[in-house]
LOSE-269908 format. One record per residue (C-alpha): residue in three letters; chain; x, y, z. Coordinates in Angstrom, 1 decimal, padded with zeros to 4 digits. Each point is the difference from the previous one (the first is absolute). Layout:
<rs>
{code->ALA&unit->A&px->X&py->Y&pz->Z}
...
</rs>
This chain:
<rs>
{code->UNK&unit->A&px->000.1&py->000.0&pz->000.0}
{code->UNK&unit->A&px->001.3&py->003.5&pz->-000.8}
{code->UNK&unit->A&px->001.2&py->002.0&pz->003.0}
{code->UNK&unit->A&px->-002.5&py->002.7&pz->-000.7}
{code->UNK&unit->A&px->-002.8&py->-002.5&pz->000.0}
{code->UNK&unit->A&px->001.3&py->-001.6&pz->003.3}
{code->UNK&unit->A&px->-000.1&py->003.4&pz->001.6}
{code->UNK&unit->A&px->-003.5&py->000.5&pz->-001.1}
{code->UNK&unit->A&px->-001.1&py->-003.6&pz->001.3}
{code->UNK&unit->A&px->001.7&py->000.8&pz->003.3}
{code->UNK&unit->A&px->-002.1&py->003.1&pz->000.4}
{code->UNK&unit->A&px->-003.1&py->-001.5&pz->-000.8}
{code->UNK&unit->A&px->000.6&py->-003.1&pz->002.5}
{code->UNK&unit->A&px->000.6&py->002.6&pz->002.7}
{code->UNK&unit->A&px->-003.3&py->001.7&pz->-000.7}
{code->UNK&unit->A&px->-001.9&py->-003.4&pz->000.2}
{code->UNK&unit->A&px->-000.6&py->-000.6&pz->-003.7}
{code->UNK&unit->A&px->000.6&py->-003.4&pz->-001.3}
{code->UNK&unit->A&px->002.0&py->000.0&pz->-003.1}
{code->UNK&unit->A&px->001.3&py->-003.5&pz->-000.7}
{code->UNK&unit->A&px->000.9&py->-000.6&pz->-003.6}
{code->UNK&unit->A&px->-000.4&py->-003.2&pz->-002.0}
{code->UNK&unit->A&px->002.9&py->-002.1&pz->-001.1}
{code->UNK&unit->A&px->001.0&py->-000.2&pz->-003.8}
{code->UNK&unit->A&px->-001.9&py->-002.7&pz->-001.8}
{code->UNK&unit->A&px->002.0&py->-002.5&pz->-002.1}
{code->UNK&unit->A&px->-001.8&py->-000.3&pz->-003.4}
{code->UNK&unit->A&px->-003.2&py->001.5&pz->-001.2}
{code->UNK&unit->A&px->-002.5&py->001.6&pz->002.3}
{code->UNK&unit->A&px->-002.8&py->-002.2&pz->001.0}
{code->UNK&unit->A&px->-002.6&py->002.5&pz->-001.3}
{code->UNK&unit->A&px->000.7&py->003.0&pz->-002.3}
{code->UNK&unit->A&px->-003.7&py->001.1&pz->-000.4}
{code->UNK&unit->A&px->-000.5&py->003.5&pz->001.4}
{code->UNK&unit->A&px->-002.3&py->000.1&pz->003.0}
{code->UNK&unit->A&px->-002.3&py->002.9&pz->000.6}
{code->UNK&unit->A&px->000.2&py->001.2&pz->003.5}
{code->UNK&unit->A&px->-003.2&py->001.1&pz->001.5}
{code->UNK&unit->A&px->000.5&py->003.1&pz->002.3}
{code->UNK&unit->A&px->-002.7&py->002.5&pz->000.5}
{code->UNK&unit->A&px->002.6&py->002.5&pz->001.1}
{code->UNK&unit->A&px->001.2&py->000.4&pz->-003.4}
{code->UNK&unit->A&px->-003.1&py->001.4&pz->-001.3}
{code->UNK&unit->A&px->000.8&py->003.6&pz->001.3}
{code->UNK&unit->A&px->-001.4&py->002.6&pz->-002.1}
{code->UNK&unit->A&px->003.4&py->001.7&pz->-000.8}
{code->UNK&unit->A&px->000.7&py->001.0&pz->-003.5}
{code->UNK&unit->A&px->003.6&py->000.0&pz->-001.1}
{code->UNK&unit->A&px->001.2&py->003.2&pz->-001.4}
{code->UNK&unit->A&px->002.7&py->-000.5&pz->-002.6}
{code->UNK&unit->A&px->002.9&py->000.1&pz->-000.2}
{code->UNK&unit->A&px->000.4&py->-001.7&pz->003.3}
{code->UNK&unit->A&px->002.6&py->-001.3&pz->002.3}
{code->UNK&unit->A&px->-001.2&py->-003.1&pz->001.8}
{code->UNK&unit->A&px->001.6&py->-001.6&pz->002.9}
{code->UNK&unit->A&px->-001.1&py->-002.2&pz->002.9}
{code->UNK&unit->A&px->-000.1&py->000.3&pz->003.9}
{code->UNK&unit->A&px->001.7&py->-003.3&pz->001.2}
{code->UNK&unit->A&px->-001.4&py->000.4&pz->003.3}
{code->UNK&unit->A&px->-003.7&py->-000.1&pz->-001.1}
{code->UNK&unit->A&px->000.1&py->-001.4&pz->-003.4}
{code->UNK&unit->A&px->-001.7&py->002.9&pz->-001.6}
{code->UNK&unit->A&px->000.7&py->001.6&pz->-003.4}
{code->UNK&unit->A&px->000.8&py->003.7&pz->000.1}
{code->UNK&unit->A&px->000.6&py->002.5&pz->-002.7}
{code->UNK&unit->A&px->001.1&py->003.5&pz->-000.7}
{code->UNK&unit->A&px->-001.3&py->002.0&pz->-003.1}
{code->UNK&unit->A&px->003.1&py->001.0&pz->-001.6}
{code->UNK&unit->A&px->-001.3&py->003.3&pz->-001.2}
{code->UNK&unit->A&px->-000.2&py->001.0&pz->003.6}
{code->UNK&unit->A&px->003.8&py->-000.5&pz->000.4}
{code->UNK&unit->A&px->001.9&py->-001.4&pz->003.0}
{code->UNK&unit->A&px->-000.7&py->001.1&pz->003.3}
{code->UNK&unit->A&px->-003.7&py->-000.7&pz->000.7}
{code->UNK&unit->A&px->-001.4&py->-003.1&pz->001.8}
{code->UNK&unit->A&px->-001.1&py->-003.0&pz->-002.1}
{code->UNK&unit->A&px->-003.5&py->-001.1&pz->-000.7}
{code->UNK&unit->A&px->-001.2&py->-003.6&pz->001.2}
{code->UNK&unit->A&px->-000.9&py->-001.7&pz->-003.2}
{code->UNK&unit->A&px->-001.1&py->-003.4&pz->001.4}
{code->UNK&unit->A&px->-000.4&py->-002.0&pz->003.2}
{code->UNK&unit->A&px->002.4&py->-002.8&pz->000.9}
{code->UNK&unit->A&px->001.2&py->-002.0&pz->-002.9}
{code->UNK&unit->A&px->001.0&py->-002.9&pz->002.1}
{code->UNK&unit->A&px->003.7&py->000.4&pz->-000.1}
{code->UNK&unit->A&px->002.4&py->001.6&pz->002.7}
{code->UNK&unit->A&px->003.3&py->-000.3&pz->-001.8}
{code->UNK&unit->A&px->-000.4&py->001.5&pz->-003.6}
{code->UNK&unit->A&px->003.4&py->001.5&pz->-000.8}
{code->UNK&unit->A&px->-000.5&py->000.5&pz->-003.8}
{code->UNK&unit->A&px->-002.6&py->000.8&pz->-002.5}
{code->UNK&unit->A&px->-000.4&py->000.5&pz->-003.7}
{code->UNK&unit->A&px->-002.9&py->001.0&pz->-002.2}
{code->UNK&unit->A&px->-001.5&py->-000.9&pz->-003.4}
{code->UNK&unit->A&px->-003.0&py->002.3&pz->-001.1}
{code->UNK&unit->A&px->-002.5&py->000.0&pz->002.9}
{code->UNK&unit->A&px->001.6&py->-002.9&pz->001.7}
{code->UNK&unit->A&px->002.4&py->000.5&pz->003.2}
{code->UNK&unit->A&px->002.1&py->-003.2&pz->000.2}
{code->UNK&unit->A&px->001.4&py->-000.5&pz->003.6}
{code->UNK&unit->A&px->002.7&py->-002.5&pz->001.0}
{code->UNK&unit->A&px->-001.2&py->-001.2&pz->003.5}
{code->UNK&unit->A&px->002.8&py->-001.8&pz->001.9}
{code->UNK&unit->A&px->-002.4&py->-000.8&pz->002.9}
{code->UNK&unit->A&px->-002.4&py->-001.8&pz->-000.9}
{code->UNK&unit->A&px->002.1&py->-001.1&pz->-003.0}
{code->UNK&unit->A&px->-002.1&py->001.0&pz->-003.0}
{code->UNK&unit->A&px->-000.5&py->002.6&pz->-002.8}
{code->UNK&unit->A&px->-003.0&py->002.4&pz->000.4}
{code->UNK&unit->A&px->-001.6&py->001.8&pz->-002.8}
{code->UNK&unit->A&px->-002.1&py->002.9&pz->000.9}
{code->UNK&unit->A&px->-002.2&py->001.7&pz->-002.9}
{code->UNK&unit->A&px->-000.3&py->003.7&pz->000.9}
{code->UNK&unit->A&px->-002.8&py->000.3&pz->-002.5}
{code->UNK&unit->A&px->-002.2&py->-003.1&pz->000.9}
{code->UNK&unit->A&px->001.3&py->000.0&pz->003.7}
{code->UNK&unit->A&px->000.5&py->-003.8&pz->-000.4}
{code->UNK&unit->A&px->002.7&py->-001.8&pz->001.7}
{code->UNK&unit->A&px->001.4&py->-003.3&pz->-001.3}
{code->UNK&unit->A&px->002.8&py->-002.3&pz->001.3}
{code->UNK&unit->A&px->002.6&py->-002.3&pz->-001.3}
{code->UNK&unit->A&px->000.7&py->-002.0&pz->003.2}
{code->UNK&unit->A&px->002.4&py->-002.7&pz->-001.0}
{code->UNK&unit->A&px->003.0&py->001.7&pz->-001.3}
{code->UNK&unit->A&px->003.4&py->-001.6&pz->-000.1}
{code->UNK&unit->A&px->001.1&py->001.6&pz->003.3}
{code->UNK&unit->A&px->-000.7&py->003.1&pz->001.9}
{code->UNK&unit->A&px->000.3&py->002.9&pz->-002.4}
{code->UNK&unit->A&px->002.0&py->002.9&pz->001.1}
{code->UNK&unit->A&px->-000.1&py->002.1&pz->-003.3}
{code->UNK&unit->A&px->-002.0&py->000.1&pz->-003.2}
{code->UNK&unit->A&px->000.3&py->001.1&pz->-003.5}
{code->UNK&unit->A&px->-002.4&py->000.1&pz->-003.1}
{code->UNK&unit->A&px->001.0&py->-000.4&pz->-003.6}
{code->UNK&unit->A&px->-001.5&py->001.5&pz->-003.1}
{code->UNK&unit->A&px->-002.3&py->-003.0&pz->-000.7}
{code->UNK&unit->A&px->-001.3&py->000.2&pz->003.6}
{code->UNK&unit->A&px->002.0&py->-002.9&pz->001.4}
{code->UNK&unit->A&px->000.9&py->000.3&pz->003.6}
{code->UNK&unit->A&px->003.3&py->-000.9&pz->001.5}
{code->UNK&unit->A&px->000.1&py->-000.5&pz->003.6}
{code->UNK&unit->A&px->003.4&py->-000.3&pz->002.0}
{code->UNK&unit->A&px->000.4&py->-002.3&pz->002.6}
{code->UNK&unit->A&px->003.0&py->-001.4&pz->002.0}
{code->UNK&unit->A&px->001.8&py->-001.7&pz->-002.6}
{code->UNK&unit->A&px->-002.2&py->-000.1&pz->-003.1}
{code->UNK&unit->A&px->-002.3&py->002.3&pz->-002.2}
{code->UNK&unit->A&px->-003.7&py->-001.5&pz->-000.3}
{code->UNK&unit->A&px->-001.2&py->001.1&pz->-003.5}
{code->UNK&unit->A&px->-004.0&py->000.4&pz->-000.6}
{code->UNK&unit->A&px->-000.9&py->000.7&pz->-003.4}
{code->UNK&unit->A&px->-003.0&py->002.1&pz->-000.6}
{code->UNK&unit->A&px->-003.1&py->-002.2&pz->-000.8}
{code->UNK&unit->A&px->001.8&py->-003.3&pz->000.7}
{code->UNK&unit->A&px->-000.5&py->-002.4&pz->002.9}
{code->UNK&unit->A&px->003.3&py->-001.6&pz->-000.4}
{code->UNK&unit->A&px->002.8&py->002.1&pz->001.9}
{code->UNK&unit->A&px->003.6&py->-001.2&pz->-000.2}
{code->UNK&unit->A&px->003.2&py->000.8&pz->002.0}
{code->UNK&unit->A&px->003.3&py->001.7&pz->-001.1}
{code->UNK&unit->A&px->003.0&py->-001.1&pz->001.9}
{code->UNK&unit->A&px->003.7&py->-000.7&pz->-000.3}
{code->UNK&unit->A&px->003.0&py->-000.9&pz->002.0}
{code->UNK&unit->A&px->001.1&py->003.7&pz->000.3}
{code->UNK&unit->A&px->-003.5&py->001.0&pz->001.2}
{code->UNK&unit->A&px->-000.5&py->-002.8&pz->002.3}
{code->UNK&unit->A&px->003.1&py->000.7&pz->002.0}
{code->UNK&unit->A&px->-000.4&py->003.6&pz->000.4}
{code->UNK&unit->A&px->-002.4&py->002.4&pz->001.8}
{code->UNK&unit->A&px->-002.1&py->001.8&pz->-002.5}
{code->UNK&unit->A&px->-001.4&py->003.5&pz->000.6}
{code->UNK&unit->A&px->-002.3&py->001.0&pz->-002.9}
{code->UNK&unit->A&px->-001.0&py->-000.9&pz->-003.6}
{code->UNK&unit->A&px->-000.7&py->001.7&pz->-003.2}
{code->UNK&unit->A&px->-000.9&py->-000.9&pz->-003.6}
{code->UNK&unit->A&px->000.9&py->001.9&pz->-003.2}
{code->UNK&unit->A&px->-001.8&py->000.7&pz->-003.1}
{code->UNK&unit->A&px->001.3&py->-003.4&pz->-001.6}
{code->UNK&unit->A&px->-001.2&py->-001.9&pz->003.1}
{code->UNK&unit->A&px->003.6&py->-000.7&pz->001.1}
{code->UNK&unit->A&px->-000.1&py->-000.2&pz->003.9}
{code->UNK&unit->A&px->002.4&py->001.7&pz->002.4}
{code->UNK&unit->A&px->000.7&py->-000.9&pz->003.6}
{code->UNK&unit->A&px->002.1&py->002.1&pz->002.5}
{code->UNK&unit->A&px->001.7&py->-002.0&pz->002.5}
{code->UNK&unit->A&px->001.7&py->001.3&pz->003.2}
{code->UNK&unit->A&px->002.0&py->-002.9&pz->001.6}
{code->UNK&unit->A&px->000.9&py->-003.6&pz->-000.4}
{code->UNK&unit->A&px->001.7&py->-001.7&pz->-002.9}
{code->UNK&unit->A&px->-000.5&py->003.0&pz->-002.3}
{code->UNK&unit->A&px->-000.5&py->003.7&pz->000.6}
{code->UNK&unit->A&px->-001.3&py->002.1&pz->-002.8}
{code->UNK&unit->A&px->-002.5&py->-000.4&pz->-002.8}
{code->UNK&unit->A&px->-001.0&py->-003.3&pz->-001.8}
{code->UNK&unit->A&px->-001.8&py->000.1&pz->-003.3}
{code->UNK&unit->A&px->-002.2&py->-002.6&pz->-001.0}
{code->UNK&unit->A&px->-000.6&py->000.0&pz->-003.9}
{code->UNK&unit->A&px->-003.6&py->-000.1&pz->-001.2}
{code->UNK&unit->A&px->-001.5&py->-003.5&pz->-000.3}
{code->UNK&unit->A&px->002.5&py->-001.5&pz->002.3}
{code->UNK&unit->A&px->-000.7&py->-001.4&pz->003.6}
{code->UNK&unit->A&px->003.4&py->-001.2&pz->001.1}
{code->UNK&unit->A&px->002.6&py->002.1&pz->-001.5}
{code->UNK&unit->A&px->001.5&py->003.0&pz->001.7}
{code->UNK&unit->A&px->002.8&py->002.3&pz->-001.3}
{code->UNK&unit->A&px->001.9&py->002.1&pz->002.2}
{code->UNK&unit->A&px->000.2&py->003.7&pz->-001.0}
{code->UNK&unit->A&px->003.2&py->001.7&pz->000.9}
{code->UNK&unit->A&px->-001.2&py->003.2&pz->001.5}
{code->UNK&unit->A&px->002.4&py->000.4&pz->002.7}
{code->UNK&unit->A&px->-000.4&py->-000.6&pz->003.8}
{code->UNK&unit->A&px->-002.9&py->002.1&pz->001.4}
{code->UNK&unit->A&px->000.4&py->001.2&pz->003.6}
{code->UNK&unit->A&px->-003.4&py->-000.8&pz->001.3}
{code->UNK&unit->A&px->-002.6&py->-001.1&pz->-002.5}
{code->UNK&unit->A&px->-003.3&py->001.8&pz->000.0}
{code->UNK&unit->A&px->-002.0&py->-000.8&pz->-003.1}
{code->UNK&unit->A&px->-000.1&py->-000.8&pz->-003.7}
{code->UNK&unit->A&px->-002.3&py->001.0&pz->-002.7}
{code->UNK&unit->A&px->-000.4&py->000.6&pz->-003.8}
{code->UNK&unit->A&px->-000.9&py->003.4&pz->-001.6}
{code->UNK&unit->A&px->-002.7&py->-001.2&pz->-002.3}
{code->UNK&unit->A&px->000.7&py->003.0&pz->-002.4}
{code->UNK&unit->A&px->003.4&py->-000.7&pz->-000.7}
{code->UNK&unit->A&px->000.6&py->-003.6&pz->001.3}
{code->UNK&unit->A&px->002.8&py->001.4&pz->002.3}
{code->UNK&unit->A&px->000.8&py->-002.0&pz->003.1}
{code->UNK&unit->A&px->-000.1&py->001.9&pz->003.1}
{code->UNK&unit->A&px->001.8&py->-000.9&pz->003.4}
{code->UNK&unit->A&px->-000.2&py->001.8&pz->003.3}
{code->UNK&unit->A&px->002.5&py->-000.6&pz->002.8}
{code->UNK&unit->A&px->001.2&py->001.9&pz->003.1}
{code->UNK&unit->A&px->003.7&py->000.8&pz->000.1}
{code->UNK&unit->A&px->000.1&py->000.9&pz->003.6}
{code->UNK&unit->A&px->-001.7&py->-003.3&pz->001.0}
{code->UNK&unit->A&px->-003.1&py->001.8&pz->001.2}
{code->UNK&unit->A&px->002.2&py->001.8&pz->002.6}
{code->UNK&unit->A&px->-000.2&py->003.6&pz->-001.5}
{code->UNK&unit->A&px->001.5&py->001.7&pz->-002.9}
{code->UNK&unit->A&px->-001.3&py->-000.2&pz->-003.6}
{code->UNK&unit->A&px->-002.2&py->-002.7&pz->000.4}
{code->UNK&unit->A&px->-002.1&py->-001.1&pz->-002.8}
{code->UNK&unit->A&px->002.4&py->-000.2&pz->-003.0}
{code->UNK&unit->A&px->-001.9&py->-000.6&pz->-003.2}
{code->UNK&unit->A&px->002.1&py->-001.6&pz->-002.9}
{code->UNK&unit->A&px->-001.7&py->-000.2&pz->-003.4}
{code->UNK&unit->A&px->001.4&py->-002.5&pz->-002.6}
{code->UNK&unit->A&px->-001.0&py->000.3&pz->-003.7}
{code->UNK&unit->A&px->000.2&py->-003.4&pz->-001.9}
{code->UNK&unit->A&px->002.3&py->-001.9&pz->-000.3}
{code->UNK&unit->A&px->000.4&py->000.7&pz->003.9}
{code->UNK&unit->A&px->003.5&py->001.0&pz->000.7}
{code->UNK&unit->A&px->001.7&py->002.2&pz->002.5}
{code->UNK&unit->A&px->001.7&py->002.1&pz->-002.8}
{code->UNK&unit->A&px->-003.4&py->001.3&pz->-001.3}
{code->UNK&unit->A&px->-001.8&py->000.4&pz->003.2}
{code->UNK&unit->A&px->-001.0&py->003.2&pz->001.7}
{code->UNK&unit->A&px->-000.3&py->000.7&pz->003.8}
{code->UNK&unit->A&px->-002.2&py->002.3&pz->001.9}
{code->UNK&unit->A&px->-000.6&py->000.5&pz->003.7}
{code->UNK&unit->A&px->-003.5&py->000.0&pz->001.4}
{code->UNK&unit->A&px->001.1&py->001.3&pz->003.3}
{code->UNK&unit->A&px->-002.1&py->-002.5&pz->002.1}
{code->UNK&unit->A&px->-000.5&py->001.1&pz->003.6}
{code->UNK&unit->A&px->001.0&py->-003.4&pz->001.3}
{code->UNK&unit->A&px->-000.1&py->-003.2&pz->-002.1}
{code->UNK&unit->A&px->-001.2&py->-000.1&pz->-003.7}
{code->UNK&unit->A&px->-001.8&py->-003.3&pz->-001.1}
{code->UNK&unit->A&px->-002.5&py->-001.1&pz->-002.5}
{code->UNK&unit->A&px->-001.3&py->002.6&pz->-002.5}
{code->UNK&unit->A&px->-002.4&py->000.5&pz->-002.9}
{code->UNK&unit->A&px->-000.2&py->002.4&pz->-002.9}
{code->UNK&unit->A&px->-003.1&py->001.8&pz->-001.1}
{code->UNK&unit->A&px->-001.7&py->-000.5&pz->-003.2}
{code->UNK&unit->A&px->002.0&py->002.6&pz->-002.0}
{code->UNK&unit->A&px->003.4&py->-001.0&pz->001.7}
{code->UNK&unit->A&px->000.4&py->003.7&pz->001.2}
{code->UNK&unit->A&px->-000.1&py->-000.8&pz->003.6}
{code->UNK&unit->A&px->001.4&py->-002.7&pz->002.3}
{code->UNK&unit->A&px->-001.6&py->-001.1&pz->003.4}
{code->UNK&unit->A&px->002.5&py->-001.7&pz->002.4}
{code->UNK&unit->A&px->-000.6&py->-001.5&pz->003.4}
{code->UNK&unit->A&px->001.9&py->001.7&pz->002.8}
{code->UNK&unit->A&px->000.4&py->-001.1&pz->003.5}
{code->UNK&unit->A&px->002.5&py->-000.7&pz->002.9}
{code->UNK&unit->A&px->001.8&py->-003.1&pz->-000.1}
{code->UNK&unit->A&px->-002.3&py->-001.6&pz->002.5}
{code->UNK&unit->A&px->-003.0&py->001.0&pz->-002.3}
{code->UNK&unit->A&px->-001.4&py->002.6&pz->002.4}
{code->UNK&unit->A&px->-002.4&py->002.5&pz->-001.4}
{code->UNK&unit->A&px->000.4&py->-000.8&pz->-003.8}
{code->UNK&unit->A&px->-000.4&py->002.9&pz->-002.3}
{code->UNK&unit->A&px->-000.5&py->000.1&pz->-003.8}
{code->UNK&unit->A&px->002.5&py->002.4&pz->-001.7}
{code->UNK&unit->A&px->-000.9&py->001.8&pz->-003.2}
{code->UNK&unit->A&px->002.6&py->001.1&pz->-002.3}
{code->UNK&unit->A&px->000.2&py->001.2&pz->-003.9}
{code->UNK&unit->A&px->001.3&py->-002.7&pz->-002.4}
{code->UNK&unit->A&px->002.8&py->-000.6&pz->-001.1}
{code->UNK&unit->A&px->001.6&py->002.9&pz->001.7}
{code->UNK&unit->A&px->-001.2&py->-000.8&pz->003.5}
{code->UNK&unit->A&px->-000.8&py->003.6&pz->001.1}
{code->UNK&unit->A&px->-002.7&py->001.0&pz->002.6}
{code->UNK&unit->A&px->-000.3&py->-000.6&pz->003.7}
{code->UNK&unit->A&px->-003.7&py->-000.9&pz->000.6}
{code->UNK&unit->A&px->-001.3&py->-003.0&pz->001.8}
{code->UNK&unit->A&px->-003.3&py->-001.6&pz->000.6}
{code->UNK&unit->A&px->-000.4&py->-001.2&pz->003.5}
{code->UNK&unit->A&px->-002.6&py->-001.1&pz->002.7}
{code->UNK&unit->A&px->001.5&py->-000.4&pz->003.6}
{code->UNK&unit->A&px->-003.3&py->-001.6&pz->001.2}
{code->UNK&unit->A&px->000.7&py->-002.9&pz->-002.5}
{code->UNK&unit->A&px->002.7&py->-002.5&pz->-000.8}
{code->UNK&unit->A&px->000.4&py->000.4&pz->-003.8}
{code->UNK&unit->A&px->000.9&py->-003.1&pz->-002.1}
{code->UNK&unit->A&px->000.2&py->-000.6&pz->-003.5}
{code->UNK&unit->A&px->-001.4&py->002.7&pz->-002.6}
{code->UNK&unit->A&px->-000.8&py->000.5&pz->-003.6}
{code->UNK&unit->A&px->-001.6&py->002.6&pz->-002.3}
{code->UNK&unit->A&px->-003.1&py->000.3&pz->-002.1}
{code->UNK&unit->A&px->000.3&py->000.5&pz->-002.9}
{code->UNK&unit->A&px->003.4&py->-001.7&pz->-000.8}
{code->UNK&unit->A&px->001.7&py->-001.2&pz->-002.9}
{code->UNK&unit->A&px->001.0&py->-003.7&pz->-000.6}
{code->UNK&unit->A&px->002.2&py->-001.5&pz->001.0}
{code->UNK&unit->A&px->000.1&py->001.2&pz->003.7}
</rs>
């Protein structure tokens, strides 16, 4: 389990909230059919005002959102009641769908902001800690040593794994315009970025992008197909935290550009808006206290705004609308 997830799990246990995760499943899931979860709390008469930044309160399981046109600084609006998860560290979006990686319980949750319907994929290949969505709508769920792949409209998910991935501690997953999959790892037999070519399920290629000080997040700019990495040069102890490095194809240090996002504490996962003109980045202390969501211009990383709610414990986040892949 990544260190930041362990810190959150400890906090939830201290507050009396159960958050036990399921063990990875060897082989295909027993059931891949989405289940509709009945929950009267989800029928709140709240209309989403777009564009919107959506997150989750991990203490209550409620979805929260900020109308982006209001800018950072104001309180969020509660969009739903409890979605049934208390450890959702990552989200992505596809049209009206918010796709949530729920570590505990181990499942994928899809919430449609238009129909207000929640569905679940309960039997993933492990306990998902990060998620990405490809241009075809395929969902990629990162677990401890593998990536579960859920093609849109199919009841036959499959697993991506390789020796480099199984011996490492992965942090985040991304997919590019050509459906190549990228996994950022932090510790173990390999530290760096692994690329899985489109169509492969067991072949990983090591990208030689140099050693990152403290891995934060990985993503793809859907507009350019550039690979984006965020790390923290000061190991979240202060300084120019939130270093963003952008790699055009064919991903090499010589052609990369670097910008500092000036995170307050420790920069992590991120999402781009639909036009790739702003980047939203998680920002919290090393023990995950009072997480914020920074917003900066992209790709230059300018600005100092942050979305926050000190009465909540913010988890994963995404934007609607967004572009695919994200």
